[in-house]
N, C-alpha and C positions, 0 to 999 in steps of 0.2 A: 504495499502498499503506500503510497507518495502522500507528503506529508507537507504542507505548508514548508514548512520549517527546511527540509532537503532540498522543496524545487528553488526556496533561499537563497540554500546553502550553493547549489548548485549555480543559482544563477550569479551570484556573488563569485564566485572561483572562474568563473567565465569573463565575469568583466574587467577580475582582476590579471587575469592573463593577458588580456587585450588591451587594457591600458598602458602599463610600462612598450606593447607592442607600437602602439600608438604612439609613444611619446620617441619612441628612440624615431619612428618612422620619421616625425618631421624636422626634428633633428636632421635628419641625415637628403630629407628633400635640402635642405636651406634655405627655412622659414626663421631665422636669426632674431631673435626678437629685438622686440625697436629702444635704444637705446638711450629713448625721450622719457620710456614707459619705466625702464629699469631705473633710471634718474629719481624717478615719480615714488616707484615704489620702493625706494635706500632712504629720499628723506621723509614719504611715512612713519615708515618707522621707526627712524630717528626723532621724530616729532612726538610718537607715540613713546618713547619711553622718555622724552624732560621729565623731569618730576611735577613741573606744576599743570603740564598733561595729564601725568596719570594721577596727580591726586584728584583735580575736572571729571576726570573718566569717572574714578571711583566718587567724587561729589551726586555725582549725574545719574551713577546705578544704586544708591541709598536713594535718591531723590527718589526717582521713577521707582523703584518699590514702594517707597512709602507712598507713592503717588498709589499705586496698585490696590497696597492695605487698607488707603482712606475709601476708597473706590467701592472694597467689598464689606468695610461698616459701612459707611455709606448706606447697597444695599441693605446688608440687613437691620442696620436701623429703618428704615424705609420700610421694611416689609411688615418689622414691629412697632409704629404706627403705624401702619395701613389694620392692621390683622387689632391694635388695643381701641384704633380710634370704631370699627366694628361692635369689637364686643359693649363699646361705650353707648352707642346710638341702640344697641337691640336693648341693654339692661336700659335705656333711657325711654325707649317704645314700651316695655314692660310695665314700665315703673308710670306711664304715663295711662297704659290701659288701668292699670288696678286703680288709678285715684279717678278716673270720670273714662270710662267706658267710651263715649262719643268725642272724643277729644282727637283720638288718632284719625277720625274718618274728617275731623277737621283739618283738620293741620295735612293730610295728604291733598285736601282740597285745595287747603291756600300754595303747596308746593305744586298742584299743575298749574292754579290759576298762574303764580309767580313764573314756570315752563314756561309757559303760553307767552307771557306778556314779553320777558326774553326771548323767545324767539321768532315773533314778531319783529321787538326793536331789533335784532339781528339784521333780520330779512331788510329791512326798512333801513337799515345802517351802507349794509351791503348795496342796492338800488339808489342810497344819495352819495356814494362814493362812485357809483360808474354814470351820474347824471349828472356829473357837474360837484360845484361847491355849495357851499353848505346853506350859501345867500341867494340865491337861488330858491332855495324854500321856505315855506312859509315860517316866521317860527309859531313855534306852542312854548306851552308854559310845562320843563318834563315833570312827567308823572314823581312822584314820591317813591323814594325807591321803596321795598317792604322790607321791615325789619329781619332779619333771619333768625326765625323761633330758635332757642335755648331752654333748657330745664331751668334754669336760673329764671325764665321767664312764669 
């Protein structure tokens, strides 16, 4: 039975044998390395060995690692915050239902009305941007925003 490990080993063996042969063939064919490129490679190696460059590289690696850690911590904190916010809303809804059974229906009705007003305002804003400057529209008194309900109310 041929396993993937055997196939991989055979492929590496074949590639390993051909790569030195290919390198030797290119030298024989007269492909001389570009002197400008060799000079650039040598300069890059020398520049990477300078103490200030080494220090800057180490600092860069440390900062990158800190950034990755901060991103991972942020994602974890965001998930935790979202789940605790969801738990709060569920507990608030349950508490509201215990105090006044009809209050949850009223709250849902108010939320639906608020969403509808915001949707209409968004559509009106998009239409206003397409039609031209706001000066062309008749001025209206802005509707007072509805206060967001909170457990303190």
